[in-house]
Structure formats: structure tokens, C-alpha cells
C-alpha positions as CSV (number, residue, x, y, z in Angstrom):
1,M,0.0,0.0,0.0
2,A,1.4,3.4,-1.0
3,N,2.1,5.9,1.8
4,K,-0.5,8.6,2.0
5,T,2.0,11.4,2.2
6,N,3.4,10.5,-1.2
7,N,0.1,11.6,-2.8
8,I,0.1,15.1,-1.2
9,T,1.7,18.2,-2.5
10,T,1.9,21.9,-1.6
11,I,0.9,24.7,-3.8
12,K,1.5,28.4,-3.5
13,I,-1.5,30.7,-3.9
14,F,-2.0,34.4,-3.4
15,K,-3.6,35.5,-0.1
16,Q,-6.6,36.8,-2.0
17,T,-7.1,33.4,-3.6
18,K,-7.0,31.8,-0.2
19,I,-9.6,34.2,1.1
20,R,-11.8,33.4,-1.9
21,L,-11.5,29.7,-1.2
22,D,-12.3,30.3,2.4
23,R,-15.5,32.0,1.3
24,L,-16.5,28.9,-0.7
25,K,-16.3,26.6,2.4
26,E,-19.7,25.2,3.4
27,H,-18.5,24.6,6.9
28,E,-15.5,25.6,9.0
29,R,-13.7,22.3,8.9
30,E,-13.9,21.8,5.2
31,T,-10.5,21.3,3.6
32,Y,-9.1,23.2,0.6
33,E,-8.9,19.8,-1.1
34,Q,-12.6,19.4,-0.7
35,V,-13.4,23.0,-1.9
36,L,-11.2,22.6,-5.0
37,R,-12.7,19.2,-5.8
38,K,-16.2,20.7,-5.5
39,I,-15.2,23.6,-7.9
40,L,-13.7,21.2,-10.4
41,Y,-16.7,18.9,-10.2
42,I,-19.1,21.7,-11.0
43,L,-16.9,23.0,-13.8
44,N,-16.6,19.6,-15.5
45,L,-20.4,19.0,-15.0
46,S,-21.2,22.3,-16.6
47,K,-19.8,21.0,-19.9
48,K,-21.9,17.9,-19.8
49,N,-25.0,19.0,-18.1
50,P,-25.2,22.8,-17.5
51,E,-28.7,22.7,-15.9
52,R,-27.6,20.2,-13.3
53,A,-24.4,22.1,-12.7
54,L,-26.4,25.3,-12.2
55,R,-28.7,23.6,-9.7
56,I,-25.7,22.3,-7.7
57,F,-24.0,25.7,-7.8
58,N,-27.2,27.4,-6.6
59,K,-27.5,24.9,-3.7
60,L,-23.9,25.5,-2.8
61,D,-24.4,29.3,-3.0
62,R,-27.4,29.1,-0.6
63,A,-25.4,27.0,1.9
64,I,-22.5,29.5,1.8
65,K,-24.9,32.4,2.3
66,R,-26.6,30.6,5.2
67,K,-23.2,30.0,6.8
68,Q,-22.2,33.6,6.4
69,K,-25.5,34.8,7.8
70,E,-25.1,32.6,10.9
71,H,-21.5,33.8,11.4
72,T,-22.7,37.4,11.1
73,E,-25.5,36.9,13.6
74,V,-23.1,35.3,16.1
75,Y,-20.6,38.1,15.6
76,Q,-23.3,40.7,16.0
77,D,-24.6,39.1,19.2
78,E,-21.1,39.0,20.7
79,K,-20.5,42.6,19.7
80,E,-23.8,43.7,21.4
81,E,-22.9,41.8,24.6
82,D,-19.5,43.4,24.6
83,E,-21.1,46.9,24.2
84,E,-23.6,46.1,27.0
85,S,-20.8,45.0,29.3
86,E,-18.8,48.2,28.6
87,T,-21.8,50.3,29.3
88,E,-22.4,48.5,32.6
89,K,-18.8,49.0,33.6
90,K,-19.0,52.7,32.8
91,E,-22.2,53.0,34.8
92,D,-20.8,51.1,37.8
93,G,-17.8,53.4,37.8
94,K,-20.0,56.5,38.0
95,E,-21.8,55.4,41.1
């Protein structure tokens, strides 16, 4: 059996490309390998069956937007809690 590490390579990409790949992740633990395979699958499928590729792309797009919305909501909640805590600290210091 071949050693797994023999089948792995490293590629250099620009930081902007990495950021774009990060945005295509459906979940936080998804690997770049998985993201790239997904992109290549949709690209190859678009040549054979454009309608199906579009459906998969739209499903992926909705999943990514849902993830981003959840992340934004969590961030907003934490920001509001931090602001409330700071306000309480200021009010406690005035008394």
C-alpha cells in the first residue's frame, strides 16, 4: 500500500485566492482539497449537463450564504454583549 504522504503536494497561492477559497467553504472544517474538488466537479459537470451544474451551484451558494449569515449573527450578538458589558462597567464606575 502506498504511503498517503506520497500523494500530497503543496501549492502556493495568493492570499486573495485563499480568502476566496475560504468563502467557498460550506463549513469551517472543510479542507481546501474538498473545496477545490467541488469547484472542479461543478466546472466539469457544466460542460456535460449545464442545468444540473447550475442547480448544484445554486445549492452551494445558498449553503454558503446561510453559513455567512449565521456567522454574522453570532458576531453581532457578541458585539452587542461586549457593548452592554462596557456600558455596565462605565455606569458602575460613575456610582
